[in-house]
C-alpha positions as CSV (number, residue, x, y, z in Angstrom):
1,M,188.0,170.7,-56.2
2,S,185.6,171.9,-57.8
3,K,184.8,171.2,-61.5
4,Y,185.1,173.4,-63.9
5,I,181.8,174.2,-65.8
6,P,182.2,176.8,-69.4
7,R,179.7,179.2,-70.2
8,I,178.9,180.9,-73.1
9,E,180.0,184.8,-71.5
10,A,177.9,186.5,-73.7
11,I,174.7,184.8,-72.3
12,H,175.6,184.7,-68.5
13,R,176.5,188.6,-69.3
14,A,173.0,189.1,-70.3
15,L,171.5,186.8,-67.6
16,Q,173.5,188.8,-65.2
17,V,171.8,191.7,-66.7
18,L,168.0,190.3,-66.3
19,K,169.0,190.1,-62.3
20,L,170.3,193.4,-61.8
21,M,167.4,194.7,-63.4
22,A,165.0,192.1,-61.3
23,S,167.0,193.4,-58.3
24,Q,166.8,196.8,-58.7
25,G,163.7,197.5,-60.6
26,S,165.3,199.4,-63.8
27,V,168.9,199.9,-64.7
28,N,171.0,202.3,-67.0
29,V,174.4,202.1,-69.8
30,T,176.4,202.9,-66.6
31,E,175.5,200.7,-64.0
32,V,175.4,197.6,-66.3
33,A,179.2,198.4,-67.5
34,E,179.9,198.6,-64.0
35,H,178.4,195.6,-62.8
36,L,179.9,193.4,-65.5
37,E,182.9,195.5,-65.1
38,V,182.9,196.1,-69.2
39,N,183.1,199.2,-71.6
40,P,179.8,201.3,-72.1
41,S,179.3,200.3,-74.9
42,T,179.2,196.5,-74.6
43,A,176.9,197.6,-71.8
44,S,174.8,199.7,-74.3
45,R,174.8,196.4,-77.0
46,I,173.7,194.1,-73.9
47,L,170.3,196.5,-73.6
48,T,170.0,196.6,-76.9
49,T,169.8,193.3,-77.5
50,I,167.6,192.6,-74.1
51,E,165.4,195.4,-75.6
52,A,164.9,193.5,-78.7
53,D,164.1,190.4,-77.5
54,G,161.3,192.0,-75.8
55,F,163.1,191.3,-71.8
56,A,163.6,195.3,-71.7
57,V,161.1,198.3,-72.2
58,R,163.6,201.8,-72.4
59,G,161.9,204.9,-70.3
60,A,163.0,207.8,-69.6
61,K,166.6,208.9,-68.7
62,R,167.8,206.2,-70.5
63,R,166.6,203.6,-68.3
64,Y,165.6,200.4,-69.1
65,F,163.1,198.1,-67.4
66,P,162.1,194.1,-67.1
67,G,159.8,193.5,-70.4
68,T,156.9,191.2,-71.1
69,N,159.4,188.3,-71.9
70,A,161.3,188.9,-68.6
71,L,159.2,186.4,-66.5
72,H,159.8,183.2,-64.6
73,F,159.7,180.2,-67.4
74,G,158.1,177.1,-66.3
75,R,154.8,178.5,-64.8
76,A,151.9,181.3,-65.4
77,P,153.4,184.7,-65.5
78,E,151.9,186.9,-63.1
79,V,152.1,190.1,-65.7
80,P,152.0,193.5,-63.8
81,A,148.8,196.1,-64.3
82,L,148.8,197.4,-68.5
83,H,149.6,200.9,-66.4
84,D,152.1,200.1,-64.7
85,R,153.7,197.9,-68.3
86,L,152.9,201.5,-69.8
87,R,154.8,203.7,-67.2
88,P,158.0,204.2,-69.3
89,H,156.5,205.6,-71.9
90,L,154.5,207.9,-70.2
91,E,157.5,209.1,-68.3
92,R,158.9,209.3,-72.0
93,L,155.9,211.8,-72.7
94,S,156.1,213.5,-70.0
95,S,159.9,214.0,-70.7
96,L,159.0,215.4,-73.8
97,V,155.6,217.7,-73.1
98,H,156.8,218.9,-69.8
99,E,152.9,218.6,-69.1
100,T,150.8,216.8,-67.1
101,V,150.5,213.3,-68.9
102,H,147.3,211.0,-67.9
103,V,146.8,206.9,-69.1
104,A,142.9,206.2,-69.8
105,N,140.7,203.4,-70.5
106,L,137.6,203.9,-72.4
107,V,134.4,201.9,-70.6
108,G,131.1,202.1,-72.7
109,T,130.6,205.6,-73.1
110,T,133.2,206.7,-70.2
111,V,136.8,207.3,-69.7
112,H,138.5,206.2,-66.2
113,H,142.3,207.7,-65.6
114,S,144.4,205.0,-63.8
115,D,148.1,206.5,-64.1
116,A,149.5,210.0,-64.2
117,I,152.3,212.7,-64.1
118,A,152.0,216.0,-62.8
119,A,154.5,218.3,-64.5
120,T,156.9,219.7,-61.6
121,D,158.5,222.9,-63.6
122,Q,155.8,224.9,-64.8
123,A,153.8,227.8,-63.0
124,L,150.7,226.7,-63.5
125,V,150.4,223.4,-62.4
126,L,147.3,221.2,-63.4
127,T,147.0,218.3,-61.0
128,S,146.2,214.3,-61.5
129,R,142.8,212.7,-62.6
130,I,143.1,209.5,-61.3
131,G,140.2,207.5,-60.3
132,K,137.9,209.9,-62.3
133,R,135.4,209.5,-64.7
134,L,134.5,212.0,-67.6
135,P,131.9,211.7,-70.7
136,A,134.7,209.6,-73.4
137,H,132.8,212.5,-75.9
138,L,133.9,215.6,-74.5
139,A,137.9,214.3,-73.0
140,S,140.1,214.3,-75.4
141,S,141.1,210.7,-74.7
142,G,137.5,209.1,-74.7
143,K,137.5,211.4,-78.1
144,A,140.7,209.4,-79.4
145,M,139.8,205.6,-78.4
146,L,136.1,206.2,-79.9
147,A,137.4,207.4,-83.4
148,D,139.1,204.0,-83.3
149,L,135.5,202.3,-83.4
150,A,133.4,201.5,-86.2
151,P,130.4,204.3,-86.7
152,A,127.6,202.0,-85.9
153,V,129.3,200.7,-82.9
154,V,129.4,204.3,-81.5
155,N,126.3,204.8,-82.8
156,A,125.2,201.8,-79.9
157,R,126.8,203.1,-77.4
158,Y,124.9,206.1,-77.4
159,A,121.4,204.8,-78.1
160,P,118.8,205.9,-76.0
161,T,117.8,203.3,-73.3
162,A,115.2,201.9,-72.4
163,Q,114.2,205.1,-70.0
164,G,114.9,207.0,-73.4
165,A,117.9,208.7,-72.2
166,T,121.3,208.6,-73.5
167,P,123.8,207.6,-71.6
168,Q,125.1,209.8,-68.4
169,A,121.9,211.5,-69.3
170,V,123.9,214.1,-71.5
171,A,122.3,215.2,-74.2
172,F,124.7,216.0,-77.3
173,N,124.6,216.2,-81.4
174,L,125.6,212.6,-82.4
175,A,126.3,213.4,-86.4
176,Q,128.7,216.4,-84.8
177,L,130.6,213.8,-83.2
178,H,131.3,211.2,-86.0
179,H,132.4,214.9,-87.7
180,E,134.8,215.6,-85.0
181,L,135.9,211.2,-84.7
182,D,136.5,211.8,-88.7
183,D,138.6,214.7,-88.7
184,I,140.3,212.8,-85.4
185,R,141.2,209.5,-87.6
186,R,142.8,211.4,-90.6
187,Q,145.4,213.6,-88.1
188,G,146.2,211.1,-85.3
189,Y,144.9,212.8,-82.0
190,A,141.9,214.4,-80.6
191,I,141.7,217.5,-78.7
192,N,139.7,219.2,-75.7
193,V,138.9,222.7,-75.2
194,E,136.9,223.7,-71.9
195,A,135.0,220.5,-72.9
196,T,135.4,218.7,-69.3
197,E,136.8,222.1,-66.9
198,K,136.7,225.8,-67.7
199,G,140.6,226.8,-68.3
200,L,141.8,222.9,-69.3
201,V,143.1,222.0,-73.0
202,A,144.0,218.4,-73.3
203,L,145.1,216.5,-76.3
204,A,145.5,212.3,-76.6
205,T,145.9,209.8,-79.5
206,S,144.7,206.1,-79.0
207,L,147.1,203.1,-78.3
208,G,144.6,200.6,-79.4
209,H,143.7,197.5,-77.8
210,I,146.2,195.9,-75.5
211,G,145.4,192.9,-73.0
212,G,141.8,193.2,-73.3
213,E,142.2,197.4,-72.5
214,H,141.3,200.0,-74.9
215,V,143.7,202.6,-73.7
216,A,144.7,206.3,-74.6
217,F,147.7,208.6,-73.6
218,S,146.6,212.5,-73.1
219,V,148.2,215.8,-71.9
220,A,146.6,218.5,-70.8
221,L,147.8,221.8,-70.2
222,P,146.1,225.2,-68.8
223,L,144.7,227.3,-71.6
224,A,146.9,230.0,-70.9
225,R,149.9,228.0,-72.2
226,Y,147.8,226.7,-75.5
227,S,149.3,227.9,-79.0
228,T,149.4,226.7,-82.4
229,V,152.8,226.2,-81.3
230,A,152.1,224.1,-78.7
231,R,149.5,222.0,-79.9
232,Q,152.0,220.6,-82.9
233,E,154.4,220.1,-80.4
234,I,152.7,217.8,-78.1
235,A,150.6,216.2,-81.3
236,D,154.3,215.3,-82.8
237,A,155.1,213.9,-78.7
238,L,151.8,211.9,-79.0
239,L,152.2,210.4,-82.3
240,T,155.8,209.6,-81.4
241,V,155.3,207.9,-78.5
242,Q,152.1,206.4,-79.9
243,H,154.4,205.1,-82.2
244,E,156.9,203.3,-79.6
245,V,154.0,201.6,-77.5
246,R,152.6,200.0,-80.3
247,E,156.4,198.6,-81.7
248,A,156.6,197.7,-77.6
249,F,152.8,195.9,-77.6
250,S,152.9,194.2,-81.3
251,G,152.1,191.0,-79.7
252,E,149.1,192.4,-77.7
253,D,147.6,194.7,-80.0
254,Q,144.3,193.6,-81.1
255,P,142.5,195.7,-83.2
256,P,138.8,196.0,-82.1
257,R,136.3,194.0,-84.3
258,S,133.9,196.3,-85.9
259,D,131.0,194.3,-83.6
260,M,132.9,195.3,-80.5
261,L,131.0,197.3,-77.8
């Protein structure tokens, strides 16, 4: 005869949801309701609670992915790469703008692209830049991240080398760059109009320093689709997702030191 073990039903359901999420990779309200045999409203409350406690992150199409706290207790956590953890937020941005979106990192004076989602429902589609490196002072994501840094740090990064050349062997007006960075700090996002590629426009916003990486989201589109209205809609989407990312990663967001090079 088996021994009856009392349990707290709410905790049991939450654990069942975490197990389902781990096995499937992501879940939605309907799947949780069917798995637990509960009403969708109950399933929604469970997922919202799990999300609020950092065990889940809500992505596009209201799907929930494992959060930073959904780790094995009692041993060192194996934290996924940052671009993987940012993926639900990148999907969210993609769903808002319907244009090609990227994750980029700032390394010195260069931007590295680590993830992307290409637009598939447009007549003109831009290809992914994953693996490509661009000069930070030209790329929208690079300028957005440079704007996080103190002017003295920017000057130090672009100081001439011992051979007399500026980084990446490019000549540009540093004073003009600082003027542009001031504008970016005021408006919250950066713009690149054909500076890195003819016929290309990109807007970006910095997500700050997360887990030791300086990271940004960008939206790229053909110049033919760019307008004042498109600019405002994309900027609004970027700032919305930026706020959501900073809330989700608030425990890991580390503002740069004034001397950080």
